[in-house]
Structures are given as C-alpha cells and as structure tokens.
C-alpha positions as CSV (number, residue, x, y, z in Angstrom):
1,M,37.1,54.3,-85.9
2,V,36.0,52.6,-89.1
3,E,35.7,56.0,-91.0
4,D,39.1,57.1,-89.6
5,A,40.6,54.0,-91.2
6,G,39.2,55.1,-94.6
7,Y,36.0,52.9,-94.7
8,E,32.4,54.0,-95.1
9,A,30.4,53.3,-91.9
10,I,26.6,52.7,-92.0
11,E,25.1,52.9,-88.6
12,A,22.1,50.9,-87.4
13,S,20.4,51.6,-84.1
14,N,19.4,47.9,-83.6
15,A,19.5,44.5,-85.3
16,D,16.2,45.0,-87.0
17,E,17.5,48.2,-88.7
18,A,20.7,46.4,-89.6
19,L,18.8,43.7,-91.4
20,R,16.7,46.2,-93.3
21,I,19.9,48.0,-94.4
22,L,21.5,44.7,-95.5
23,E,18.3,43.8,-97.4
24,S,18.4,47.1,-99.3
25,R,22.1,47.2,-100.2
26,D,24.5,44.9,-102.0
27,D,27.7,46.7,-101.2
28,I,28.2,45.8,-97.5
29,R,31.2,43.5,-97.0
30,L,31.6,43.6,-93.2
31,I,29.6,44.2,-90.1
32,I,30.6,45.0,-86.6
33,T,28.0,44.3,-84.0
34,D,27.8,44.5,-80.3
35,I,26.2,41.5,-78.5
36,D,24.1,43.9,-76.4
37,M,22.4,45.9,-79.2
38,P,19.6,48.1,-77.9
39,R,15.8,47.8,-78.5
40,G,15.8,45.2,-81.3
41,S,14.1,41.9,-81.5
42,V,17.4,40.1,-81.5
43,D,20.9,40.6,-79.9
44,G,24.1,41.0,-81.8
45,L,24.9,37.3,-81.7
46,K,21.6,36.4,-83.4
47,L,22.2,39.2,-85.9
48,A,25.6,37.7,-86.7
49,A,24.1,34.3,-87.1
50,A,21.4,35.7,-89.5
51,V,24.0,37.6,-91.5
52,R,26.1,34.4,-91.8
53,K,23.1,32.4,-93.0
54,R,21.6,35.0,-95.4
55,W,24.8,36.7,-96.6
56,P,27.6,34.2,-96.3
57,P,30.3,36.4,-97.9
58,I,29.9,39.2,-95.3
59,A,32.7,39.3,-92.7
60,I,31.6,39.6,-89.1
61,I,33.2,41.2,-86.0
62,V,31.3,40.8,-82.7
63,V,32.2,43.0,-79.7
64,S,31.0,43.2,-76.1
65,G,31.9,44.9,-72.9
66,H,29.7,42.5,-70.8
67,R,30.3,39.0,-71.9
68,T,32.6,36.7,-73.9
69,P,30.7,34.3,-76.2
70,S,31.9,30.7,-76.5
71,V,33.4,29.7,-79.8
72,S,30.2,27.7,-80.6
73,E,28.1,30.9,-80.2
74,L,30.1,32.8,-82.9
75,P,29.3,32.3,-86.5
76,S,32.0,30.7,-88.7
77,R,34.6,33.0,-90.0
78,S,33.9,35.7,-87.5
79,A,36.0,37.4,-84.8
80,F,35.3,38.6,-81.3
81,Y,36.8,41.5,-79.4
82,A,36.1,42.3,-75.7
83,K,35.7,46.0,-74.8
84,P,37.7,48.0,-74.3
85,Y,39.5,46.8,-77.4
86,D,42.6,48.1,-79.1
87,E,41.2,50.0,-82.1
88,S,44.3,49.4,-84.2
89,E,43.9,45.6,-83.6
90,V,40.3,45.7,-84.7
91,I,41.1,47.8,-87.8
92,A,43.9,45.3,-88.7
93,K,41.3,42.5,-88.5
94,V,38.8,44.5,-90.6
95,Q,41.6,45.0,-93.3
96,S,42.5,41.3,-93.2
97,M,38.9,40.1,-93.4
98,L,38.2,42.4,-96.3
99,K,41.3,41.3,-98.2
100,A,40.3,37.6,-97.7
101,A,36.8,38.3,-99.1
C-alpha cells in the first residue's frame, strides 16, 4: 500500500527490529504499526510511545483489527485506523502527516 503510493517501505517483523532500524537510520519520517505486533518484547502501542519519546518528529499511524485504543493510549500527533481500513484514507493521512513534518 505504501509503496503503491510512491513511498519506500521498510518492513520490521516486530517492535524490537523496528527500533533497531530506527536507531540505524536517520531518514525515516513515518511509521505504521499494528498494536498486535508478533514476537517482540513490546506491542505496537509501546513501540509508538517509544518512537514519540526518542524520535519526536516521526509521524505515527497505529492500526489494529482487534481493539481500539483510547485517546490516552495513543501518542500525541498520531492517528489510529481500525482494520479493515480504507487504504486511500490511510494514504491521505500519510501524505498529510508528511507534509506537516
């Protein structure tokens, strides 16, 4: 979906790998994370919170097909989409978040 919209996608299999990628690169401007990430030490909400704390400029989109987080669970300046989501709506949000950055 992200690549089809013209962006580079860097996939991480879990939150730990995502953090390692973020630590090794300085060109990541947005992350999309699922709350229920597999096999990592933290879930997608904790990943989002860590990203907001360590890399404040990075835009964050959180998704889930299983639960809807409360507003207080989401980091500031993030967006949430329940699965199944409208891909065009998510891409529009990606575009607007990247323009605002």
